[in-house]
N, C-alpha and C positions, 0 to 999 in steps of 0.2 A: 384579380387571379388573370391568366386571355381567357380571352373569349368562347376559344375551343375544350380551355379542363370550365369554364363553367357549364358550356354545353352537356359535357361527358358527367357530368357531378350531379345532371338531374332526373331529379327516377321517375313516376308516377303518382297523381294524387295518390295519396291515404299512403303511399310504399313508405320506411326511411331505411336507412341504412345508421345501425344499433353501433355505436362507437365505447373506445375505451374510457372510462370502466362500467357502462349500462351491461355491454356486455359479458361479462365475467359477474358481475353480481344478476341476471338473467339464469344464466347456467348455472349458479351458481345456488337458486332460491330453488329451481327448476331439478337440480338432488337431491337436495333437501326433504323438494312437497314427497319424490318417488323415491327416497329409501320408505319415510311413512306412510311411502300406501303398500307397502311390500313386507317394510312389516306387521301387517295388519291380515297381508293373507292377499293383496293379491300381484299377479303375476302380470309384468311389465313384454308387453304389444308391441309392438313395429306396424302401422300400416301402413301402403305405398299412400304417395301428394296426386297420383293423377290414380284415375280408373277409370274404366268403361260405363258411358253415359246411366246405360236400363241402369249400369248396380250399387252408381254412389245415388243414383237418386230415387231408389225406386226405399219403400215402405216407407221406415220414419223420415228418411233424407231426402222425402217428397218438399220436406218445407221447404226444404231450400234450397229452394230450384231458379231461384228467383235472384239468385242473388248465387252463384255457381259462373266461373268460366264453364263454355263450351274452347275443344281445340277437335280437330283432325288425326288418327291413329296414322301413319303410315301406312305399313310396316301393315293392320291387320284392316284397313280398309271403317276401322269402325270410330263412333260417335266417342271419343274423353270430354273426360273434366274434373278440373284439380280443388277438391276438398277446398269442401265453403265449411263442412261442420265433420268432426272426428267421431262422434258415437254411432255413431254409422253404420263405420266404417266396421266398429270393435261390434255393429248389432252382428252384422255381417260374418266376421270373424267366428262367435260363440257360438250362429245355429247355421254353419257350415261344416266349415275343418273342423270347428271343437264341438260339435254337435252329437259324437257316440262323449264328450270327457264329462266328468262325475256334475254332478246342482248342490248346489250352488254354484255358479263358476265368477270367477273377482277377476276382472282384467287390470291393468293402467295404464296407462298412456302418456307421451305426451311432444308436440310438433309441434311445426307449420299452420294454417289457413289462409287462406285466397280466396276476398268474397269483394261479388263484383263494385256494392258502393259501402263507406262505411256509411254510420248514425251519427244522433249530430252529438251521440251523450261519448260514442269513439267513433269519432271519423275513420280512426285506423283499417284500414285495407283487407291489409296481414297483422297477424296478432298470433300467438302460439297458444295453447291452445296447452293444460294440464289437463284428470280426470278419472278419473272409475268406470266404470259398469260392470254392476252384484248383477247376475241374469238367471232365472230360474227360478230361486223365490217372490211368495206373496202376501211375508208375513209385515205386521207394520214391521217387526224386527229387525228387516232389510232395511224398512227407511230411517228405521235409525240411526242406525249404524250407517247410513250414506252421510248422512248428514251432522253425523260425530268424528263419523273418520273425516271431514272438510275440515271441520273447526277447529281438530287440534291441527290437523297440519298445517291450515294455518298462527294456529298460535302458535306453528315449532316454527318457523322459518319470521319471524314478528312484529308477522297483524294482532293490531292490538284493539278492544272497543268493535270488539264485532256484533253485528246483529245476522238472523237473523230470522229472514220473512219466510212464514207454511203460506200456501194457497191448495186450489181444490181447486183447477182453470174447468176444470167439469162438472160442475154444481150446479151452476147458473143456466148449462143447456137439459140441465135433471130435471132441476126444480123449474122449466120452462115444459118440459117433456109431459113432464105427471103433469100438467096442472091443465096442456091440452093444447099449446099453445105450438103454432105452425113453425115451418126454417124461417120463415121472415119476419113475421112478428122477434124471432127469437138471434135475429140475425141486429133488426132494428134494440131492440134493450141491451143488446152483446155489442154496442156502440155508443149508449148509450152510457152505461155502465163505468163506462173505457172511459168517456170522460167527466168519469165518477157528479151525472147529468141528474139526481136526482128530480128535474121539475119533468127531463125528457124522459123517467125512466116511472112515473108516475102516469106523465099522455100513453103512454107505448104498455105501459106494461100489462093491461086490463089485466088478471085475473091474477098475476103476478104481484104488481108492481108495491102494492105494503110490503111484500116478505121480504123483494130484494136491495125494496127500498130499507130494508130493518136491515137487512148484510151490509146491503151495505155501510150507512151506521155503519156498524158496531166493529166495524173493523177496526184493531188499534192495535194494543195491548193484548197478548197467547190470552190469558182467565182470559179477561173483557168480556175480548169474542168469540170465546166461546161460552164461556155465562151465558151471553144472548144466544150461540145458538142451540146450546144445547134442548132449550122452553121454545124454538117455534118448531110449529104442524111442520113437518116436512114432507113433502110424500115422497112413497115409498124410492121411489127411485134415486133419490137423490140421500137417501138417510145412508149407505154406506160408505159413501163422502162423511159423512159425518160420522159415521165409528168409526175413519181413517183418520180423522184427525185425531178425533180425543186417542185417541190406543197410540199413538205415534207424541202424542205430547205432553201426556205421562213416561214414554220411556225414554224422552228426554228428559224431563223433569230430572226423577231419577238417575241421570249419568251428573245432564250437569241443574246445578236447581241455580247456580246463578247467572246462565247464555241467557242475553239480555234476544228473549223472542214475540215477531207481531205474529198476525196471521190478515192476512186481506181472502178476507170471503167472497170479490166477488173479482179478482184478477184474472185475468188468460191471456194478457197476449205479453209472445216474448215462451209461447207456452204452449203451440197448436202440436203440436202431438206428441204432449202428454196426456196418459189416462188417469190419474189421479193426482194420491199425495206432491207435491212440488216446495221446490225453497228461493233462492235464491239472498245469494248472502254479502251481508255489507264491511265499512268496517267509519267506523266515525269521522270527518273534513273528511274523507275522501270518494271527490266524483267519484260518482260511477257505480256497477254492482260487480264486486274483488270474481262473482262466478253465480249459475244459480246448474239446475239438478232438477231432476223426479222424477216419476212412478211414467214407464211405455209395455208399448206390449212389442215384442221382438221379432220383424222378420215379416211383416204384418201392413197388410196398408192402417195408415191414418183414421182413427175409427172405427177398426174394426175391434172392437173389446171381447168376443168371445175364443178371437185366435191366438196363435203366436206364444211367447215365452213371453209369462212376467219377467221385467226388468226395471232400474230403477239405477243413481248414478248424478256425477253429476261431475262439469264443463268448471274450471276453471284458469283466466284472464290474465295473462300474467300482465299486461300491458296493462290495467289497471291497479295486479295488486304491488309492483311495482311500487305504485306509488305508495302504497299503504307502510313498507319494510324501509326496516330503519337501512340508510347504504351502510356495506363492511363496512370495514374497516382498510385503513390506507395497505397496501402490504412494504412488509418492509424494503426497500432497491436495496443491496446495497449496490457500487459500481465499482467490477475486478481489471484492472489493471491490466494494457493488453503484455501475456509474459504468462500469467498466475497459467501453474497448472488446473485443470481437473477435475484433479483427486482437492483442490487447492477447494476452485469450486460449491464441488459437490459436496461437499464437508459441511464448509455453508450452511448449502438448502438444504443439505439437510436435517439441521436445526430449526430450517423455520424463514429462513431469509432470503428472497428473491437475488441472483442475480445476477448479471447487467456487463457480459464483458467489452473489454476491449482490443476493434478487430486492428488498429491499429497502436503507435506510439507516441504519445502528448506531454508538452507539450507542461500543460496547470488539467492535471488528475481531478482535479478539488472541483475547479471552473467547466470542464467535459462527465462530473460524476455528478453537476448541475443541467448539464444544459442535459440529459440523457435521463431527468426530473427520478436523482438517485437520493435520498436523500443520510451515504454513507456511501462513506468508501474505502474501499480497504487496502491499507497502509506500510507496510515490514508487515507484516502476516494481520495485524488489527483492525479492524469496522472502528471506523474510524465517524464521528456525528460530525455532520457539511455545519461549519457556522453561520 
């Protein structure tokens, strides 16, 4: 390839072209996911790729500020931002354009997001997100609905060996607050727990050390973790987290007793704007998370729990998800020689064939069919497989 062609094909780090057949594979999976969401009463919305910066990064969107590209709008002379996450946009729609709509509001979406940098597990900077938001209800039934919907939709596109990891990212902070620890001590504890460093928890935890060490050690299979959690003397400030986790797990088990569920009682990373029960979706032998979701307050600053509407939802990451979805069967492609009528080719398409039309006469139709990646050719009105 000439040097100038190589230069024109070069893309920034973390960005790539999606080529055949992967692009069609992704589009088909997205369509099936959205069809499942709409069958459960979730209505699709399509927010813009770019918004004014102060809108996109307000409320829960503030958590994505460091990952957001900015640019100047030449018309308004205001700063704009390219979305790094779609959830804040759905929240904006629900709390403004649909403010007077009946609650609960059930919305679903699909689209690309762009981030300043990738992570070690996800180096891609542009990914396609697909998800739902359920805004209005506070009941545990809403938590169970979105988790079960995520599982149902993923299984519907062929993901196998799913597991759900439940967590309550607010629990540690509430335990610390209930036991009289300050913000600085809580932050040091949070760092130790993120590293699963039991010695550091013991060293900096003070009156919360023993309790937090027990929570950390109990994380694992759901029933075992909940057995430990139910026996712990939690401060009243953390009691509602325990009740919500207990209620949600009961509902999940009633609906899907076969589902693999784990509980991490001290997890926090990646759930910076969540205000309650949250979850991550995994598939065995697939690197990275398929998606994540959880509780938040719509239309307020992170951490202001008493204001705004309750909401919950999830986002699926198509780059990871496609590694867990079986590749589709190759399309049945038939080469249609030059001069074949449109009606004849249309009949083949109606029968499920992908027709590839010859645009000029050729001496060897079979060779041309192979060159165009067709497994069959139309020969005298009959579809003939290539030998």
